[in-house]
C-alpha positions, 0 to 999 in steps of 0.5 A: 499500500503506498502513501496516498492509499495510507492517507486516503484510508486516514481521511475515510476512517474519520468518518467511517467507524467500520474502516476505523475498526478494520484498521485497528483490527489489522494493526493488533493482529500483525502485532499478535502474529509478529509475537507469535512468530518470534517464538522459537516453537509453538504449541498446537493452540498457538499454531491454530491461533496463528492460522486464525489470526492470518485468516482474520487479517486478510479478510480485514484487508480484503475489506479494507481494499474493497472500501478503498476501491469504492471510495476511489470509484467515481460517483454515478450521475 
């Protein structure tokens, strides 16, 4: 994602609670994944948690990109 996209998302998030939540969740998932990824060994439950986090993060990213695309789409006259 480039700087222009990030700036647009910040602007949109101010008026869109769903987007604001998605961005916060995305960051939280990333932090959790980094913490789990830094461990030498993962238990079975941690591996399941990591897979769930990755899926949730991807689902949120897809929705973020969808919102971004909708914002860039010209309004129909």
